[in-house]
C-alpha positions in Angstrom: 168.9 50.8 -46.4 166.2 52.8 -48.4 163.6 50.4 -46.8 165.2 51.5 -43.2 165.3 55.2 -44.2 161.7 55.3 -45.1 160.6 53.4 -42.0 162.6 55.8 -39.7 161.1 58.9 -41.6 157.5 57.5 -41.1 158.3 56.7 -37.5 159.5 60.3 -36.9 156.3 61.6 -38.5 154.1 59.5 -36.3 156.0 61.1 -33.3 155.8 64.5 -34.2 152.0 64.5 -35.7 150.6 66.9 -33.1 153.7 68.9 -33.1 156.4 70.8 -35.5 159.3 73.0 -35.0 157.8 75.9 -36.9 159.8 78.6 -38.6 162.2 79.2 -35.7 163.0 75.5 -35.1 160.7 75.6 -31.5 159.0 72.5 -30.7 155.4 73.3 -30.6 151.9 71.8 -29.8 148.1 72.7 -31.0 146.2 72.4 -28.1 142.7 70.5 -28.5 140.0 69.6 -25.6 140.9 66.5 -23.9 139.9 64.5 -20.7 142.1 65.6 -17.5 142.5 63.4 -14.3 144.7 63.6 -11.4 145.5 60.2 -9.7 147.7 59.0 -6.9 149.4 55.6 -6.9 149.7 54.1 -3.5 150.2 50.7 -2.1 149.4 49.0 1.4 147.7 46.0 3.2 144.4 44.7 4.0 142.9 45.0 7.3 139.8 44.5 9.1 137.7 47.5 9.8 137.0 46.2 13.7 139.5 44.2 15.4 140.4 43.0 19.1 144.0 43.7 20.0 146.0 41.4 21.7 148.6 42.9 24.0 151.2 42.2 26.6 149.5 42.2 30.0 149.8 45.6 31.5 150.7 44.1 35.1 154.1 43.1 33.8 157.0 45.6 34.7 160.2 45.8 32.8 161.4 44.0 29.5 159.9 40.5 28.8 161.2 38.0 26.2 158.9 36.3 23.7 159.7 32.7 23.7 156.9 31.5 21.6 154.3 33.0 19.3 151.5 31.0 17.4 151.9 31.1 13.6 150.5 34.3 11.4 147.0 33.8 10.2 146.3 30.9 12.7 142.5 30.4 13.7 142.3 30.3 17.6 139.4 29.9 20.0 138.8 31.8 23.1 141.3 30.8 25.8 143.8 29.3 23.4 147.6 30.4 24.0 148.5 32.5 21.4 152.0 33.8 22.9 154.2 32.8 25.8 156.7 34.9 27.7 159.9 33.7 29.1 159.2 33.2 32.9 162.8 33.1 34.3 162.7 36.7 35.1 159.6 36.7 37.0 160.8 33.4 39.0 164.0 35.0 39.9 162.3 38.2 41.1 159.7 36.0 42.9 162.7 34.2 44.7 164.3 37.3 45.7 161.3 38.6 47.3 160.7 35.3 48.9 164.2 35.2 50.2 164.0 39.0 51.5 160.5 37.9 53.1 161.8 34.9 54.9 164.9 36.9 56.1 162.7 39.5 57.8 160.9 36.6 59.4 164.1 35.7 61.0 164.7 39.3 61.9 161.4 39.5 63.6 162.0 36.6 65.8 165.7 37.5 66.5 164.3 40.9 67.5 161.4 39.6 69.5 164.0 37.4 71.6 166.1 40.5 71.9 163.1 42.7 73.2 162.1 39.4 75.6 165.4 39.4 76.9 165.6 43.3 77.6 162.0 43.3 79.0 162.9 40.5 81.4 166.2 42.2 82.4 164.2 45.5 83.1 161.6 43.7 85.1 163.9 41.6 87.1 166.0 44.8 87.8 162.8 46.3 88.8 161.8 43.5 91.1 165.2 43.7 93.0 164.9 47.4 93.3 161.6 47.2 94.8 162.8 44.2 97.3 165.9 46.7 98.4 163.6 49.7 98.8 161.5 47.6 101.1 164.5 46.3 103.2 165.7 49.8 103.4 162.3 51.2 104.6 161.9 48.5 107.1 165.3 48.5 108.8 165.6 52.2 108.6 166.0 53.6 112.2 166.2 57.4 113.0 167.7 57.3 116.4 170.8 59.0 116.9 171.2 57.0 120.1 171.9 53.8 117.6 173.1 55.7 114.3 175.4 58.6 113.7 173.5 61.5 112.0 175.8 60.4 108.9 174.5 57.0 108.8 171.0 58.4 109.1 171.6 60.8 106.1 173.0 57.7 104.2 170.1 55.7 104.7 167.6 58.6 103.6 169.7 58.8 100.5 169.8 55.2 99.8 165.9 55.3 100.0 165.8 58.2 97.9 168.2 56.4 95.2 166.1 53.4 95.0 162.8 55.3 94.6 164.4 57.3 91.8 165.8 54.0 90.2 162.5 52.2 90.6 160.7 55.3 88.7 163.6 55.1 86.0 163.1 51.3 85.6 159.4 51.6 85.2 160.0 54.5 82.6 162.6 52.4 81.0 160.3 49.4 80.6 157.5 51.5 79.2 159.9 52.9 76.5 161.1 49.6 75.8 157.7 48.3 75.2 156.9 51.1 72.8 160.3 50.7 70.9 159.8 47.2 70.7 156.2 47.6 69.4 157.5 50.2 66.7 160.1 47.8 65.6 157.9 45.2 65.1 155.4 46.9 63.3 158.4 48.4 61.0 159.5 45.0 60.2 155.7 43.7 59.8 155.2 46.7 57.3 158.6 45.7 55.2 157.3 42.0 55.2 153.9 43.3 54.0 155.6 45.0 51.1 157.7 42.0 50.1 154.3 40.0 50.5 152.7 42.2 48.0 155.4 41.8 45.5 155.4 38.0 46.0 151.5 38.2 45.3 152.4 40.2 42.2 155.1 38.0 40.7 153.1 35.2 41.1 150.3 36.8 39.3 152.7 37.8 36.7 153.7 34.0 36.3 150.0 33.5 35.3 150.3 36.0 32.6 153.3 34.8 30.7 151.0 32.6 28.7 148.8 35.1 26.5 145.6 33.9 25.7 143.1 34.7 23.0 140.0 36.5 24.4 137.6 35.1 21.8 137.4 33.1 18.4 139.2 34.7 15.7 142.0 34.7 13.2 144.9 35.8 14.9 147.0 38.3 12.7 150.4 39.7 13.7 150.6 43.4 14.5 152.9 45.6 12.5 154.8 48.2 14.3 155.5 51.7 12.8 158.1 50.7 10.5 156.0 47.5 9.2 157.9 44.9 11.5 156.1 42.1 12.8 156.8 40.4 16.2 159.2 37.2 16.3 160.6 34.9 18.9 163.3 36.5 20.9 162.0 40.0 20.8 162.0 42.2 23.9 158.5 43.3 24.7 156.8 45.4 27.4 153.6 45.8 29.1 150.7 47.1 26.6 153.0 46.3 23.5 150.6 44.6 20.8 151.5 41.3 19.7 148.5 40.8 17.2 144.8 41.2 16.3 141.7 39.1 16.2 140.1 40.9 13.3 136.3 40.7 12.2 137.0 39.7 8.5 133.3 40.2 7.3 134.4 43.8 7.0 137.6 44.7 5.5 139.6 48.0 4.8 142.8 49.1 3.0 145.6 51.0 4.8 147.4 52.8 2.0 150.8 54.6 1.9 151.4 57.5 -0.5 154.6 59.0 -1.2 154.8 62.5 0.3 156.1 64.1 -3.0 153.0 62.6 -4.8 150.2 63.3 -2.1 149.1 66.7 -3.5 145.2 66.8 -3.3 145.0 63.7 -1.1 141.9 64.0 1.3 139.0 62.1 2.9 136.2 61.6 0.4 138.2 60.6 -2.7 137.1 57.4 -4.5 139.6 54.8 -4.9 140.3 51.4 -6.9 141.9 48.7 -5.1 143.6 45.6 -6.4 145.1 42.6 -4.6 148.6 41.6 -5.6 147.3 38.1 -5.4 144.4 38.6 -7.5 145.3 41.5 -10.1 142.4 41.0 -12.3 139.9 41.9 -9.8 139.1 45.5 -8.9 137.4 46.7 -5.7 136.2 50.1 -5.0 136.3 52.2 -1.7 136.4 55.8 -0.5 139.2 57.3 1.6 138.1 58.0 5.2 141.1 58.9 7.1 144.6 60.6 6.3 147.6 61.0 8.5 148.4 64.7 9.4 151.9 64.2 8.8 154.1 62.1 6.6 156.5 59.8 7.9 158.9 56.9 7.2 157.7 53.5 6.7 161.0 52.1 7.4 163.3 53.5 10.0 166.4 52.5 7.6 164.7 54.8 4.9 164.3 58.6 5.0 161.5 58.4 2.7 158.3 59.9 3.9 154.6 58.6 3.4 151.1 59.6 4.2 149.0 57.0 5.6 145.5 56.7 4.7 142.4 54.5 5.3 140.1 53.3 2.6 136.6 51.9 3.4 135.8 49.2 0.8 132.4 49.0 -0.7 132.4 45.2 -0.3 134.4 42.4 1.5 134.8 39.2 -0.3 135.9 36.8 2.7 137.4 34.2 0.5 140.0 36.8 -1.3 140.3 39.5 1.5 142.6 38.1 4.2 144.3 40.5 6.7 147.8 41.5 5.7 147.5 40.9 2.3 149.5 43.3 -0.2 147.5 45.5 -2.4 148.1 48.4 -4.8 145.4 51.4 -5.3 144.8 54.3 -7.5 143.1 57.2 -5.9 140.9 59.3 -8.1 141.9 63.1 -7.0 140.2 65.0 -9.9 138.5 64.2 -13.3 137.6 66.9 -15.9 136.2 66.2 -19.4 136.5 68.1 -22.6 139.2 70.7 -21.2 142.4 72.4 -22.5 145.5 71.4 -21.1 149.0 72.3 -21.4 152.4 70.8 -20.6 153.7 72.4 -17.4 157.2 72.7 -19.3 155.2 75.3 -21.5 154.2 77.5 -18.7 156.3 80.3 -17.4 155.6 82.6 -14.2 157.0 85.2 -12.0 157.2 85.9 -8.3 153.6 87.2 -8.2 152.5 84.0 -9.5 151.3 85.4 -12.9 151.6 82.5 -15.7 152.1 83.0 -19.3 153.0 80.8 -22.6 154.1 81.7 -26.0 151.3 81.5 -28.6 152.1 81.3 -32.2 151.0 84.0 -34.4 152.0 85.2 -38.0 154.5 87.6 -36.8 156.0 84.9 -34.5 155.7 83.9 -31.1 154.2 86.4 -28.5 153.9 86.2 -24.6 150.3 85.4 -23.9 149.0 85.5 -20.2 146.8 82.6 -19.0 144.7 81.6 -16.0 145.5 78.1 -14.6 142.6 75.7 -13.3 143.6 72.3 -12.0 147.3 71.0 -12.1 149.0 67.6 -12.0 152.6 66.7 -11.9 152.9 67.2 -15.8 149.9 69.0 -17.1 147.9 72.2 -16.2 144.1 73.1 -17.1 143.9 76.2 -18.9 140.9 77.9 -17.4 141.3 81.2 -19.4 143.5 82.7 -22.1 143.5 79.7 -24.8 141.2 78.7 -27.5 141.2 75.1 -29.0 143.7 75.0 -32.1 146.0 77.7 -31.1 149.5 76.6 -31.2 152.0 77.2 -28.4 155.9 76.8 -28.0 156.8 73.7 -25.9 160.2 75.5 -25.0 161.3 78.9 -24.6 161.8 80.7 -28.1 165.1 82.1 -29.0 165.6 85.6 -27.7 163.0 85.6 -25.0 163.4 85.6 -21.3 161.6 83.4 -18.8 
């Protein structure tokens, strides 16, 4: 028990080597110059700086079903099939358009026969009327010794009627020809529309197999919440399936918690470690930072800032697209400066900062000017000297 008590006393002395409780039993700290650093931790993936995107063809309309996809990180050659879409939808639409086109072809034939029958009837009627008019003129006798005046008037009225009927039939035949031509033109226009759709759907069927534009390593594309494409997914025109990266120049895409992103900006030096090779450290520089924080996972409300780090060198054998990484971003570094824990600082609405400095008469309120700050420490720019002792908590009887 004696040995245990001595061990506990010795341990307590070690823990409180730089601190004591003073006369007022307040935890204190004697400040000394030290190095001050602000760093941000991040994680992410490796990706190529330059890559060709492989997307769903833009000519495909409506949702498409992905029925086959080449394995992630597969080396492909130009023209190789990397994905295949379900052709059933396009084939069904093609059959519908072909059916409508064939129906219009029959409608045109039926309409043509109706037009021909109507035209033949008008032409025949016009011929009969012309013959009747010729006979009426030939046997017309305007002689009151042979016919009465009423008969002569009837014969004249009959000729006038036949002439009017002949004009009407001629007009009707002209109108019928124009109407028949318009109807045939309308049917041809509809048929041309169906024909265009047939050509489009046939062209779509040639695009259900998505080819690699050039040689390269095919890498799955991750959407905004980190999901990769999978067989059975519904896809749309223009949607990215993967990339063919240039693996000779890699970069890091990092995600920083919104609450820890203070000071994050372009130009900061970064150290990157691969999860698969934690003993190897690669350096780089932040080149891009997203303007707004957003979730990485649609199931989580946690927001992250996304940034891109350009690596100083690339090791093709180790650095493959999609590999998980973690990084440390150096935001600030100061050597030989006075720092105090943030818990020792107090401030008002005017952002005037002070701490409690130990003097011979006790703790007194002492104003300070702050420099750089981190989540737990602050640099004292003015108002404090090396070796001075400060309270780490509010002394009794004081107000914040």
